[in-house]
N, C-alpha and C positions, 0 to 999 in steps of 0.2 A: 696558270699551272705553276708559275714560279711562286705565287703566293701560297698555294696549297702545299708545295714542297717546303716552304719556309715555316708554315704553321705546323706541319708534321714534324719537321726538324726541331722546332721550339718545344713542342709537346714531348718529344723523345728526350731532349736535353733536360727538360724540367723533371721528367720522371726519373732520370738517372741521378740527378743531383738533389732531389727532394728527399729528405729522410722519410722512412716509412712511419706510418702512425704507430704509436705504442700498442702492444698487444693488450687485449682486454684483460682486466684484472680478474682473478678468480672470484666467484661469488662468495659472500660471507658464509661462514660455517652454518649459520641457521638456515640459509636458503638451500645450501647443499644438503643438509640433513632433511629438510622438508621435501626436497625433490626425491631423495631416496626413500622416504617414508611413503610417498605416493606411488613410486614405481612398483610394479607387481613383483612379488617375491619369486625367485627362481630356486627351485629345490632340485637337488641332485638325487638321483636314484642310487641307493647304496648298492655296492657291488661286493660280492664275496671275494675276499683275497685269501688265497691259500697260504696258510702259515704252517711251518713245521714246528713240532714240539721242540723244546729245549733239548739239545743233545745230551745224552746220558754220558756221564764220565766213564772213562775206560776202567777196566779192572785194576790196572796198575795205579791209576789216580785215586780210586776208592781205597785201595790198600794203603797208599801213601797218606791219605787223610787219617786213617786209623793210626798208623805209625807216628804221625805228627802229634797226635793228642796224647799218646802214652807218656812221654816225659812229663808233661804238665800234670796229668792225673797222678803219676807216681810221686811227684813233688808235693801235691796236695795231701796225699796219704802220709808221706814221710813227715810232714810238719803237723799232722794231726787235724787237718781241716776236712773232717769227715762230712760235715754239712755241705761244704762247697763241692766235694767230690760227688755226693749223692745228687745235689742240685744239677750238676753238669752231666753226670754219667747215666742217670736213670731216664729211660724213654718217658717223656712227659705223659703220654697216654697210659702208661703202665704204672704210674706212681701210686694210684689208689690201690692197685693190686699188690704192689710191693709193701705199702703201708699195712695192709691186712687188718684194718681197724685200729691200728696203733696211731699215736700222734707222731709227728715228725721227730720230736725230741726222743721219744722211745725208740724209733727206728734207728736214729743216729747212735744212741747208746748201745743198742743191740749189735749194730754193725761194728762199732768200735771194739766191743768185747769179743764177738764171735767171728767176724768175717774180715776185718781190715787186714790182718796179717796174710791171710790166704789170697785176698784180692791183690795185695801189693806184690806178693810172690808171683802170682799168675801174670800180672801186667809186666813185671820185670823179665819173666821168662819169655813171653811172646814178643817183647820189644826186639825189633830187628828180624823177626822170623817172617817167613812167607805164609800167607793164608792157605789153608787146606781146601777151602771152598768159598766161592763168591757167587751169590745168587741174587738176581734182580726180582723185586716184588713191587709192582705198581709204581709208587713214587719213592721207593726206598731200595737200598741195596744191603743185603746181609753178607757180612764178611766173617768167616769162621776160622779160628786158629785151633789147632790141636793142643791140648794141655793135659799132661799126665795120662795119655792114652784114652781118656774119656771122650765124651762127645765133643769136648772142647768148649770154647767160649765164643759167642757170636756177638758181633757189633752191628749196630744198625746205623747206616749212613743215609741221612736225608739232607740233600743239598750240601751245605758246608758243615752241618752238624753231625757229630758222632756220639752214639750212646752205646751202653752195654745192654744187651738183651737179656742175658741170663747170669 
């Protein structure tokens, strides 16, 4: 019995003082890739995630966007950059209608002669004014300002872009 105790003690002592064998090295990349290529593919079933549409800006934010662009457009017209004004202010989808069969050069010339002064006066007048009507339409918002008691002028706000509708 003494001998079995001594053997057990020696084995225990050897186990405590003997370093553990090193961990197995990871397999080379080619082996790991081959193993994944052989493994069956796991596919996830797509699940519908409810997403809410982008929040619409408030009426005050939309009106602020219109008011923010007015000084820039006024500056364009004051320095005679009618082409730049038309490029920025006309609703892109309505440009063909505005051209009415004319070339862009003809449109700019006509605008310069017949409309620039009136548009400049209108923009200057509504600068700082409160809109008389704000209406949402699908992906855009229409902001109307009264001008000379007429139906007024309407701006189209699409995202961060602002255009003149009429």
